[in-house]
C-alpha positions as CSV (number, residue, x, y, z in Angstrom):
1,M,28.6,54.6,-19.9
2,A,24.9,53.9,-19.9
3,S,24.4,56.2,-22.9
4,L,27.2,54.3,-24.7
5,L,25.5,51.0,-24.0
6,R,22.2,52.3,-25.3
7,A,23.9,53.7,-28.4
8,S,25.5,50.4,-29.2
9,S,22.2,48.5,-28.7
10,V,20.3,50.6,-31.2
11,P,21.5,48.7,-34.3
12,S,20.7,45.4,-32.6
13,F,17.1,46.5,-32.0
14,V,16.8,47.5,-35.6
15,R,18.1,44.2,-36.7
16,L,15.8,42.5,-34.2
17,E,12.7,44.2,-35.6
18,E,13.7,43.0,-39.1
19,D,14.1,39.5,-37.8
20,L,10.7,39.6,-36.1
21,T,8.9,40.7,-39.4
22,C,6.9,38.2,-41.4
23,S,8.1,38.1,-45.1
24,I,4.5,37.7,-46.3
25,C,2.6,40.4,-44.5
26,L,5.7,42.6,-43.7
27,C,4.4,43.0,-40.1
28,I,5.5,41.8,-36.7
29,F,4.9,38.1,-36.2
30,E,1.4,37.0,-35.1
31,S,1.4,33.4,-33.8
32,P,4.7,32.6,-35.4
33,V,5.4,29.1,-36.7
34,T,8.5,27.5,-38.2
35,T,8.7,25.5,-41.4
36,P,11.0,22.4,-41.7
37,C,13.5,24.5,-43.7
38,G,13.9,26.8,-40.7
39,H,12.1,30.0,-41.8
40,N,9.4,31.7,-39.6
41,F,6.0,33.1,-40.7
42,C,2.7,34.2,-39.2
43,L,0.4,31.2,-38.9
44,P,-2.6,33.0,-40.6
45,C,-0.3,34.2,-43.5
46,L,1.1,30.7,-44.1
47,E,-2.4,29.1,-43.8
48,M,-3.7,31.5,-46.5
49,T,-0.7,30.9,-48.7
50,W,-1.0,27.1,-48.7
51,G,-4.8,27.2,-48.7
52,E,-5.2,26.5,-52.4
53,F,-2.5,23.9,-52.7
54,Q,-3.3,20.1,-52.7
55,S,0.4,19.0,-53.1
56,N,3.9,20.4,-53.8
57,F,4.0,22.7,-50.8
58,S,7.0,25.1,-50.8
59,C,8.5,27.6,-48.5
60,P,7.6,31.1,-49.5
61,Q,11.1,32.3,-48.8
62,C,13.6,29.7,-50.0
63,R,11.3,27.7,-52.4
64,T,12.0,24.4,-50.7
65,C,9.4,21.8,-51.8
66,F,7.6,19.5,-49.4
67,Y,5.8,16.4,-50.7
68,S,3.2,16.6,-48.0
69,R,1.9,19.5,-46.0
70,P,4.2,20.1,-43.0
71,D,2.8,19.9,-39.5
72,L,3.1,23.5,-38.3
73,K,3.6,24.1,-34.5
74,K,3.7,27.4,-32.7
75,N,7.2,28.7,-32.0
76,T,6.9,29.6,-28.3
77,V,10.3,31.1,-27.9
78,L,9.7,33.4,-30.9
79,C,6.3,34.4,-29.4
80,R,8.0,35.5,-26.1
81,V,10.6,37.5,-28.0
82,V,7.8,39.2,-30.0
83,E,5.9,40.0,-26.8
84,E,9.0,41.4,-25.0
85,F,9.8,43.5,-28.1
86,Q,6.3,44.9,-28.3
87,S,6.2,45.6,-24.5
88,T,9.5,47.5,-24.4
89,P,8.7,51.1,-23.3
90,D,11.9,52.7,-24.5
91,D,12.3,50.9,-27.8
92,P,15.3,52.4,-29.5
93,S,14.0,51.2,-32.8
94,K,10.7,53.2,-32.2
95,K,12.8,56.2,-31.2
96,I,14.8,55.9,-34.4
97,Q,11.6,55.6,-36.4
98,S,10.2,58.8,-34.7
99,E,13.5,60.5,-35.4
100,K,13.2,59.5,-39.1
101,S,9.7,60.8,-39.2
102,S,10.7,64.1,-37.6
103,V,13.5,64.4,-40.1
104,K,11.0,63.9,-42.8
105,I,8.7,66.5,-41.3
106,S,11.5,69.0,-40.9
107,H,12.1,68.8,-44.6
108,T,8.4,69.3,-45.3
109,P,7.0,72.9,-45.4
110,T,5.9,74.3,-42.0
111,V,2.3,75.1,-41.2
112,A,1.6,78.8,-40.4
113,C,-0.6,80.0,-37.6
114,D,-4.1,80.9,-38.9
115,S,-4.3,83.8,-36.3
116,C,-1.1,85.7,-36.9
117,L,-0.1,84.2,-40.2
118,Q,3.6,84.6,-39.2
119,K,4.6,82.1,-36.6
120,T,4.7,78.4,-37.0
121,A,1.7,76.5,-35.7
122,E,2.2,74.1,-32.8
123,K,-1.2,72.4,-32.9
124,T,-4.2,72.1,-35.2
125,C,-7.7,72.2,-33.7
126,L,-10.0,69.9,-35.5
127,T,-13.0,71.5,-33.8
128,C,-12.1,75.0,-34.8
129,M,-10.6,73.7,-38.1
130,A,-7.6,76.1,-37.6
131,S,-3.9,75.9,-36.7
132,F,-2.4,78.0,-33.8
133,C,1.1,78.9,-32.7
134,Q,2.2,78.7,-29.1
135,E,0.9,82.1,-28.2
136,H,-2.6,81.7,-29.8
137,L,-2.9,78.2,-28.5
138,K,-3.0,79.3,-24.9
139,P,-6.8,79.7,-24.8
140,H,-7.2,76.1,-25.9
141,L,-4.8,75.0,-23.1
142,E,-6.0,77.2,-20.3
143,S,-9.7,78.0,-20.9
144,P,-12.2,75.3,-19.9
145,A,-14.4,76.3,-22.8
146,F,-11.9,74.7,-25.2
147,K,-11.2,71.5,-23.3
148,S,-13.5,69.5,-25.6
149,H,-11.7,70.7,-28.7
150,Q,-9.5,68.0,-30.4
151,L,-5.9,69.1,-30.8
152,V,-3.5,67.2,-33.1
153,D,-0.1,67.9,-34.7
154,P,-0.1,70.6,-37.3
155,I,-1.8,69.5,-40.5
156,K,-0.9,71.0,-43.8
157,E,-3.7,71.9,-46.2
158,L,-6.4,71.5,-43.6
159,H,-9.0,72.6,-46.1
160,Q,-8.7,69.2,-47.8
161,R,-10.0,67.5,-44.6
162,K,-13.1,69.7,-44.7
163,C,-16.4,68.9,-46.3
164,Q,-16.8,71.1,-49.3
165,A,-20.6,71.3,-48.7
166,H,-20.8,71.8,-44.9
167,N,-17.2,73.0,-44.0
168,K,-17.0,70.3,-41.4
169,L,-14.3,67.7,-40.7
170,L,-14.5,64.5,-42.7
171,E,-14.9,61.9,-40.0
172,F,-16.9,59.0,-41.7
173,Y,-16.5,56.8,-44.8
174,C,-19.4,55.7,-47.1
175,K,-18.8,52.2,-48.5
176,E,-21.4,52.4,-51.2
177,H,-20.1,55.7,-52.6
178,A,-16.4,55.1,-51.6
179,S,-16.0,58.6,-50.3
180,C,-15.3,60.5,-47.1
181,I,-18.2,62.4,-45.5
182,C,-18.8,64.7,-42.5
183,C,-21.4,64.4,-39.8
184,F,-23.9,66.5,-41.7
185,C,-23.5,64.3,-44.8
186,L,-24.8,61.4,-42.7
187,V,-28.3,62.7,-43.2
188,T,-28.0,62.3,-47.0
189,H,-26.2,59.0,-46.6
190,K,-28.6,57.5,-44.0
191,M,-29.4,54.6,-46.3
192,C,-25.8,53.8,-46.9
193,A,-23.3,51.8,-44.9
194,T,-21.1,54.3,-43.1
195,I,-18.3,53.7,-40.6
196,P,-15.7,55.9,-38.9
197,M,-12.7,56.9,-41.0
198,Q,-10.2,55.1,-38.8
199,E,-12.2,51.9,-38.9
200,A,-12.5,52.2,-42.7
201,K,-8.7,52.6,-42.9
202,E,-8.1,49.5,-40.8
203,E,-10.6,47.5,-42.8
204,K,-9.0,48.6,-46.1
205,E,-5.6,47.8,-44.8
206,S,-6.8,44.3,-43.8
207,Q,-8.3,43.8,-47.3
208,L,-5.2,45.0,-49.0
209,K,-3.0,42.7,-46.9
210,Q,-5.3,39.8,-47.6
211,R,-5.2,40.6,-51.3
212,L,-1.4,40.9,-51.1
213,T,-1.3,37.5,-49.5
214,E,-3.6,36.0,-52.3
215,L,-1.4,37.6,-55.0
216,Y,1.7,36.1,-53.3
217,A,0.0,32.7,-53.3
218,L,-0.9,33.1,-57.0
219,N,2.6,34.1,-57.7
220,E,3.9,31.1,-56.0
221,K,1.5,28.9,-57.9
222,A,2.6,30.5,-61.2
223,L,6.2,29.9,-60.3
224,Q,5.5,26.3,-59.6
225,T,3.6,26.0,-62.9
226,L,6.5,27.4,-64.7
227,D,8.8,25.0,-63.0
228,Q,6.5,22.1,-63.9
229,V,6.5,23.2,-67.6
230,R,10.2,23.3,-67.6
231,V,10.4,19.8,-66.0
232,Q,7.9,18.5,-68.6
233,Q,9.8,20.1,-71.4
234,K,13.0,18.5,-70.2
235,Q,11.2,15.1,-69.9
236,A,10.0,15.4,-73.4
237,S,13.5,16.3,-74.6
238,D,14.9,13.3,-72.7
239,I,12.3,10.9,-74.2
240,A,13.0,12.2,-77.7
241,A,16.7,11.8,-77.1
242,R,16.3,8.2,-75.9
243,K,14.0,7.4,-78.9
244,L,16.6,8.9,-81.3
245,D,19.3,6.7,-79.7
246,L,17.1,3.6,-80.1
247,L,16.3,4.7,-83.7
248,K,19.9,5.2,-84.6
249,T,20.8,1.8,-83.0
250,E,18.0,0.1,-85.1
251,F,19.2,1.7,-88.3
252,L,22.9,0.8,-87.5
253,E,21.8,-2.8,-87.1
254,I,19.9,-2.7,-90.4
255,I,23.0,-1.2,-92.1
256,A,25.2,-3.9,-90.5
257,L,22.9,-6.7,-91.7
258,I,22.9,-5.3,-95.2
259,E,26.7,-4.9,-95.2
260,E,27.1,-8.5,-93.9
261,E,24.8,-9.7,-96.7
262,E,26.8,-7.6,-99.2
263,K,30.1,-9.1,-97.9
264,E,28.7,-12.7,-98.2
265,S,27.4,-12.1,-101.8
266,V,30.7,-10.5,-102.8
267,K,32.6,-13.3,-101.2
268,K,30.6,-15.9,-103.1
269,V,31.2,-14.2,-106.4
270,Q,34.9,-13.7,-105.7
271,A,35.1,-17.4,-104.7
272,E,33.5,-18.4,-108.0
273,E,35.9,-16.1,-109.9
274,K,38.9,-17.5,-108.1
275,K,37.8,-21.0,-108.9
276,V,37.6,-20.2,-112.6
277,Q,40.9,-18.3,-112.5
278,D,42.6,-21.3,-111.0
279,K,41.3,-23.5,-113.8
280,Y,42.6,-21.1,-116.3
281,E,46.0,-21.0,-114.6
282,Y,46.2,-24.8,-114.6
283,I,45.3,-24.9,-118.4
284,H,47.9,-22.2,-119.0
285,K,50.5,-24.3,-117.2
286,V,49.6,-27.4,-119.2
287,L,49.7,-25.5,-122.5
288,G,53.0,-24.0,-121.6
289,K,54.5,-27.5,-120.9
290,K,53.1,-28.7,-124.2
291,K,54.6,-25.7,-126.0
292,N,58.0,-26.5,-124.5
293,E,57.8,-30.1,-125.6
294,I,56.9,-29.0,-129.2
295,Q,59.8,-26.5,-129.1
296,G,62.2,-29.2,-128.0
297,A,61.1,-31.6,-130.7
298,R,61.5,-28.9,-133.3
299,D,65.0,-28.1,-132.2
300,Q,66.0,-31.8,-132.4
301,I,64.7,-32.0,-135.9
302,E,66.5,-28.9,-136.9
303,M,69.7,-30.2,-135.5
304,T,69.3,-33.5,-137.3
305,L,68.7,-31.8,-140.6
306,T,72.0,-30.0,-140.3
307,E,73.9,-33.4,-140.2
308,D,75.9,-34.0,-143.5
309,D,76.9,-37.6,-142.9
310,D,74.2,-39.9,-144.2
311,I,74.7,-42.7,-141.7
312,T,74.8,-40.4,-138.7
313,F,71.7,-38.6,-140.1
314,L,69.7,-41.8,-140.3
315,K,70.7,-42.9,-136.9
316,K,69.6,-39.6,-135.3
317,A,66.4,-39.5,-137.3
318,A,65.5,-43.0,-136.1
319,K,66.0,-41.9,-132.5
320,L,63.6,-38.9,-132.9
321,R,60.3,-39.3,-130.9
322,Q,57.2,-39.1,-133.0
323,L,54.9,-36.5,-131.4
324,P,51.2,-36.5,-132.4
325,I,50.4,-33.4,-134.4
326,K,47.0,-32.1,-133.1
327,D,45.5,-28.7,-132.6
328,V,45.7,-27.2,-129.2
329,F,42.5,-27.9,-127.2
330,I,41.1,-25.3,-124.8
331,P,38.4,-26.6,-122.5
332,K,35.3,-24.5,-122.0
333,I,35.5,-22.8,-118.7
334,D,32.9,-20.2,-117.6
335,L,31.5,-18.7,-114.4
336,D,28.5,-20.5,-112.9
337,Q,25.8,-18.2,-114.2
338,N,23.1,-19.8,-112.1
339,L,25.0,-19.1,-108.9
340,I,25.8,-15.5,-109.9
341,H,22.2,-15.0,-111.0
342,A,20.8,-16.4,-107.8
343,I,23.1,-14.1,-105.7
344,Y,22.0,-11.1,-107.8
345,Q,18.3,-12.1,-107.5
346,K,18.7,-12.4,-103.8
347,S,20.2,-8.9,-103.6
348,F,17.5,-7.6,-105.9
349,G,14.8,-9.2,-103.8
350,L,16.2,-7.6,-100.7
351,K,16.1,-4.2,-102.4
352,E,12.6,-4.7,-103.6
353,N,11.4,-5.8,-100.2
354,V,12.8,-2.7,-98.5
355,K,11.3,-0.5,-101.3
356,Q,8.0,-2.3,-101.0
357,F,7.9,-1.9,-97.2
358,L,8.8,1.8,-97.4
359,T,6.3,2.4,-100.2
360,Q,3.6,0.4,-98.4
361,S,3.9,2.5,-95.2
362,Q,3.5,5.7,-97.2
363,E,0.6,4.4,-99.2
364,K,-1.3,3.3,-96.0
365,K,-1.2,7.0,-94.8
366,T,-2.3,8.4,-98.1
367,E,-4.9,5.7,-98.6
368,G,-6.6,6.5,-95.3
369,V,-6.8,10.2,-96.2
370,T,-8.0,9.4,-99.7
371,Q,-10.8,7.1,-98.5
372,W,-11.9,9.8,-96.1
373,K,-12.1,12.4,-98.8
374,T,-13.8,10.0,-101.2
375,K,-16.6,9.3,-98.7
376,L,-17.1,13.0,-98.2
377,Q,-17.4,13.6,-101.9
378,I,-19.6,10.6,-102.7
379,Q,-22.1,10.6,-99.8
380,P,-23.8,14.0,-100.5
381,S,-24.5,13.2,-104.2
382,Q,-25.2,9.4,-103.9
383,P,-26.3,8.5,-100.4
384,G,-27.8,5.2,-101.5
385,K,-24.7,3.8,-103.3
386,K,-21.7,2.2,-101.8
387,N,-18.1,2.6,-102.9
388,A,-17.3,-0.3,-105.2
389,A,-13.7,-0.4,-103.9
390,S,-14.7,-0.6,-100.2
391,N,-15.8,-4.3,-100.6
392,A,-12.4,-5.4,-102.1
393,P,-10.6,-7.5,-99.4
394,K,-6.9,-6.9,-98.9
395,R,-4.2,-9.3,-99.9
396,D,-2.2,-10.9,-97.0
397,A,0.9,-9.1,-98.2
398,P,-0.3,-6.0,-100.1
399,L,2.0,-4.8,-102.8
400,P,2.6,-1.1,-103.8
401,Q,0.8,0.3,-106.8
402,S,2.5,1.7,-109.8
403,P,2.6,5.5,-110.3
404,Q,0.0,5.1,-113.1
405,E,-2.5,3.8,-110.6
406,K,-2.1,6.6,-108.1
407,T,-4.9,9.0,-108.8
408,T,-6.2,12.0,-106.9
409,A,-9.1,11.8,-104.4
410,E,-11.4,13.3,-107.0
411,E,-10.6,10.7,-109.6
412,E,-11.0,7.9,-107.2
413,A,-14.4,9.2,-106.1
414,L,-15.5,9.4,-109.8
415,A,-14.2,6.0,-110.6
416,A,-15.9,4.4,-107.5
417,A,-19.2,6.2,-108.1
418,D,-19.6,5.6,-111.8
419,T,-19.6,1.8,-112.6
420,K,-19.6,2.3,-116.3
421,Q,-16.7,3.8,-118.3
422,R,-17.1,6.3,-121.2
423,R,-15.6,6.2,-124.6
424,R,-13.7,9.2,-126.1
425,P,-11.5,9.6,-129.2
426,A,-7.8,9.2,-128.8
427,K,-5.5,12.2,-128.9
428,R,-2.0,11.9,-130.0
429,S,-0.8,14.8,-128.0
430,Q,-1.5,13.0,-124.7
431,S,0.9,10.7,-122.9
432,P,0.0,7.1,-122.0
433,S,-0.4,8.1,-118.3
434,Q,-2.6,11.0,-119.2
435,R,-4.7,8.8,-121.4
436,G,-5.0,6.2,-118.7
437,R,-6.2,8.8,-116.2
438,S,-8.5,10.6,-118.6
439,S,-10.1,7.3,-119.9
440,S,-11.5,6.6,-116.4
441,R,-13.4,9.9,-116.3
442,P,-17.0,9.7,-117.7
443,Q,-17.8,12.2,-120.4
444,S,-21.2,13.3,-121.5
445,G,-22.4,12.4,-125.0
446,T,-20.4,9.1,-125.2
447,Q,-21.4,5.5,-125.2
448,P,-21.1,3.3,-122.1
449,A,-18.0,1.1,-121.9
450,T,-19.7,-2.3,-122.3
451,L,-18.0,-5.5,-123.2
452,E,-19.5,-5.4,-126.7
453,S,-18.1,-2.0,-127.3
454,F,-14.6,-3.2,-126.5
455,L,-14.8,-6.1,-128.9
456,T,-15.1,-3.6,-131.8
457,K,-12.3,-1.4,-130.7
458,S,-9.1,-1.1,-132.7
459,R,-5.6,-1.6,-131.2
460,E,-5.0,2.1,-131.2
461,E,-8.2,2.6,-129.2
462,L,-7.2,-0.2,-126.8
463,L,-3.8,1.5,-126.2
464,E,-5.6,4.4,-124.6
465,F,-6.0,2.1,-121.5
466,A,-2.4,0.8,-121.6
467,T,-0.7,0.3,-118.3
468,K,2.8,-0.8,-117.2
469,F,3.9,-3.2,-114.5
470,A,6.7,-5.4,-113.4
471,L,6.8,-9.0,-112.1
472,D,7.0,-9.7,-108.4
473,F,10.2,-11.6,-107.6
474,N,8.8,-12.8,-104.3
475,T,6.0,-14.8,-106.0
476,A,8.2,-16.5,-108.6
477,H,8.5,-20.3,-108.5
478,N,12.0,-21.7,-107.8
479,K,12.4,-22.7,-111.5
480,V,11.2,-19.4,-112.9
481,I,13.9,-16.9,-114.0
482,L,13.1,-13.2,-114.2
483,S,15.2,-11.0,-116.5
484,E,15.3,-7.7,-118.2
485,R,14.3,-5.8,-115.1
486,S,11.6,-8.4,-114.2
487,T,9.7,-8.1,-117.5
488,K,10.7,-11.4,-119.1
489,I,9.9,-14.9,-117.8
490,S,11.7,-18.2,-118.6
491,V,12.2,-21.6,-117.0
492,S,15.4,-23.1,-115.7
493,E,15.9,-26.9,-115.5
494,T,17.8,-26.4,-112.2
495,P,16.0,-24.9,-109.2
496,Q,17.1,-21.4,-108.3
497,N,18.3,-20.5,-104.8
498,Y,15.3,-18.2,-103.9
499,S,14.7,-17.3,-100.3
500,H,11.4,-18.4,-98.7
501,H,8.5,-16.1,-99.0
502,P,4.8,-16.7,-98.0
503,Q,3.6,-15.5,-101.5
504,R,6.0,-17.7,-103.5
505,F,4.5,-20.4,-105.7
506,T,5.7,-23.8,-104.7
507,Y,3.7,-26.2,-107.0
508,C,3.6,-24.6,-110.5
509,S,6.2,-22.5,-112.3
510,Q,4.1,-19.3,-112.1
511,V,4.6,-15.7,-111.2
512,V,2.3,-12.7,-110.7
513,A,2.8,-9.0,-111.2
514,F,4.1,-6.5,-108.6
515,Q,1.1,-4.2,-109.1
516,C,-2.6,-4.9,-108.6
517,F,-5.8,-3.4,-110.0
518,K,-8.7,-2.4,-107.8
519,R,-10.7,-0.2,-110.2
520,G,-10.8,1.2,-113.7
521,I,-9.9,-0.2,-117.2
522,H,-6.4,-1.6,-117.9
523,Y,-4.8,-3.1,-121.0
524,W,-1.4,-4.8,-121.4
525,E,0.3,-7.0,-124.0
526,V,2.7,-9.9,-123.8
527,E,4.9,-11.6,-126.4
528,L,5.2,-15.4,-126.5
529,E,8.2,-17.3,-127.8
530,H,8.0,-21.1,-128.4
531,N,4.6,-21.1,-126.8
532,N,4.3,-24.8,-126.2
533,F,3.5,-24.8,-122.5
534,C,2.5,-21.4,-121.1
535,G,-0.4,-19.4,-119.8
536,V,-1.5,-15.8,-119.5
537,G,-4.2,-14.6,-117.1
538,I,-5.3,-12.8,-114.0
539,C,-5.9,-13.9,-110.4
540,Y,-6.8,-12.7,-106.9
541,G,-4.0,-12.0,-104.4
542,S,-5.6,-14.6,-102.1
543,M,-5.2,-17.4,-104.6
544,A,-3.5,-20.5,-103.1
545,K,0.3,-20.7,-103.7
546,Q,0.7,-24.4,-102.9
547,G,-0.9,-27.6,-104.2
548,A,-2.6,-28.4,-107.4
549,E,-5.3,-25.8,-106.9
550,S,-2.6,-23.1,-107.2
551,R,-2.5,-23.5,-111.0
552,L,-4.0,-20.7,-113.0
553,G,-7.6,-21.4,-114.0
554,R,-7.9,-24.5,-111.7
555,N,-9.7,-22.5,-109.0
556,S,-12.4,-19.8,-108.7
557,S,-9.8,-17.1,-108.0
558,S,-8.1,-17.0,-111.5
559,W,-8.9,-16.7,-115.2
560,C,-6.5,-17.6,-118.0
561,V,-5.8,-18.7,-121.6
562,E,-3.4,-21.6,-121.8
563,W,-1.2,-23.2,-124.5
564,F,-0.6,-26.9,-124.0
565,N,1.3,-28.2,-127.0
566,A,-0.9,-27.5,-130.0
567,R,-4.1,-27.0,-127.9
568,I,-5.3,-23.7,-126.7
569,S,-7.8,-23.6,-123.8
570,A,-9.6,-21.0,-121.6
571,W,-9.7,-22.0,-117.9
572,H,-11.7,-20.8,-114.9
573,N,-12.8,-22.7,-111.8
574,D,-11.2,-25.9,-113.1
575,I,-13.4,-25.8,-116.2
576,E,-11.8,-26.0,-119.6
577,K,-13.1,-24.3,-122.8
578,C,-11.2,-25.4,-125.9
579,L,-10.3,-22.5,-128.3
580,P,-9.4,-22.6,-132.0
581,N,-5.7,-22.6,-132.8
582,T,-4.0,-19.4,-133.7
583,K,-0.4,-18.6,-134.7
584,V,-0.3,-15.1,-133.0
585,K,2.7,-14.5,-130.8
586,K,1.4,-11.4,-129.1
587,I,-1.5,-11.6,-126.6
588,G,-3.4,-8.5,-125.4
589,V,-5.4,-8.5,-122.1
590,L,-8.1,-5.9,-121.3
591,L,-9.5,-5.8,-117.8
592,N,-12.6,-3.7,-116.9
593,Y,-12.9,-4.0,-113.1
594,E,-16.2,-2.2,-112.6
595,G,-17.6,-3.6,-115.8
596,G,-16.9,-7.2,-114.6
597,F,-15.1,-8.7,-117.6
598,V,-11.7,-9.6,-118.9
599,I,-10.9,-10.1,-122.7
600,F,-8.0,-11.9,-124.2
601,F,-7.0,-10.7,-127.7
602,G,-4.7,-12.1,-130.3
603,V,-2.6,-9.1,-131.6
604,S,-1.1,-9.0,-135.1
605,E,-2.0,-6.5,-137.8
606,K,-5.5,-6.6,-136.4
607,V,-6.8,-7.7,-133.0
608,S,-8.8,-10.8,-132.8
609,L,-10.9,-12.2,-129.9
610,L,-9.5,-15.3,-128.2
611,Y,-11.9,-15.5,-125.3
612,K,-13.8,-13.3,-122.8
613,F,-14.8,-13.9,-119.2
614,R,-17.6,-12.2,-117.2
615,A,-17.3,-12.1,-113.4
616,Q,-18.2,-9.9,-110.5
617,F,-14.8,-9.1,-109.1
618,T,-14.5,-8.8,-105.3
619,E,-10.8,-8.5,-104.7
620,A,-7.7,-6.8,-106.2
621,L,-6.6,-8.5,-109.4
622,Y,-3.0,-9.3,-110.4
623,P,-1.7,-10.2,-113.9
624,A,-0.5,-13.8,-113.7
625,F,1.7,-16.1,-115.9
626,W,2.6,-19.8,-116.2
627,V,5.6,-21.1,-118.1
628,F,6.5,-24.8,-118.1
629,S,8.6,-25.6,-121.2
630,S,12.3,-24.7,-120.9
631,G,12.4,-23.1,-124.3
632,T,9.3,-20.9,-123.8
633,T,9.5,-17.2,-122.7
634,I,7.0,-14.6,-122.0
635,S,7.9,-10.9,-122.3
636,L,5.9,-7.9,-121.2
637,C,5.5,-5.4,-124.0
638,Q,6.4,-1.7,-123.3
639,L,3.3,0.0,-124.7
640,K,3.4,3.6,-125.8
């Protein structure tokens, strides 16, 4: 019965030893403590594991995280269990371990007796450095002369424990040479740090356990870092998802606003169409009634003419009603062109505003990169000069430039560094945009582009600097009408229903171009029709848009040539210069920003000088136009 109880208790002791083993050092608990999650560890092992952490403490076994370091207390009950387990004399688990080791030894080759070389050795004498069977071991057990000899279990390959030089047992360990030595080797290693082999083994085991604990702590830290990276990755993904939702919401609102505006515009046009259609329906109804009356009178006359009796005929003829014989009148009915044009201009302005905003945001990015590259290219060659375009102040609401004005960083650097333009002969094979870009590049062996040199140029040579632009709808006065894709200007007697804009002229019927010029040479032409009250010029973007000072030439921010009835005048800073009369209908304007002058030409078979201004330009310049008479129009010429 007792043997049966012992046999049944063996597995429990085995499980007990597993439960009393620390999962960090894999040894029996030493000063065991319990974490808040319920797991037990050696206090030194846990202290070493958590030694490098400042926060985010976690259980080494279940990975439970603690925001602050837990207060560890000794588990007294587990300490008593460990003490009782270690003090048990007949520990079945130890017996099982010994049985396992004996099984392992039984499978290993046996050690032969060094005396008879036949029987199996029972013991190995470390003093004699030989193994003996039971019969040849008797002298070591019985004779007092062998009492000091050290007997151990049989050792296989005993020669590996001998010193190759002195044939003695290796009993010491040299730390400096990391090798096992015998007692004779101590003489040659007297300057080295040597310790007994068992002590060296225990020291190495302690170091390896400590290193294992450190690696475990590093592994825990790496796992926590990986978890943090995953958490940060998920947070970034969540933030991006939220931003995308907000972005989609904003664009949906923009689309809804545009669709609402489209519905309102379509509704107004359809209402105007219905109004006109109703008028036509009413006229059709009246004309139909008139037609029926005429048809009735015709039938009565025809019936009267068929009467043979004279008296009856005369009586019936006297009763006929005399209808007036007049042509059918159709009143003039047409759609309200001003209303439809205002609706279209509003839609067109909305499109241009969106396009301007999108183009502006892109140009700001490219402009910053271009300026940075320009500085890098100019500063090494001309450290004492400043970029001419850097002093130009920006307009309150900057407008996008045309594709012809967008040059590369190298061309902008050359245009800003060289304040004088060069002449070169025209080439028919080049396109206008290529001529405009190549004309701003200085060439060796040519004359400088001075004001006098431009006065002697022919129209073909001036066309080398031709540029194209459109008019800015947002700056047009309420009585100014833009047509033909914003290239023709006229005046309406009735104000247009334009939306409010900070850049819109409110005092004079004026408009400026969509594009501005900050550098280089530019030439454009306009054609006048019934030029009684109109003006052509240039202005800064900062020029006033309200009051009497907003008129072209009546301030220091604009230059123009003006037609006022039969008088032609040049205006700048509210100073008038009367000019001789001319019958030309086409006006050419040449602007040299770096040269500091603008020239107005009369263009016919030959170009003739109207007037020239000299100025030190400090801001971006915009082509500007003034139209006052209702019959006057100004059209931008499409130059080739």
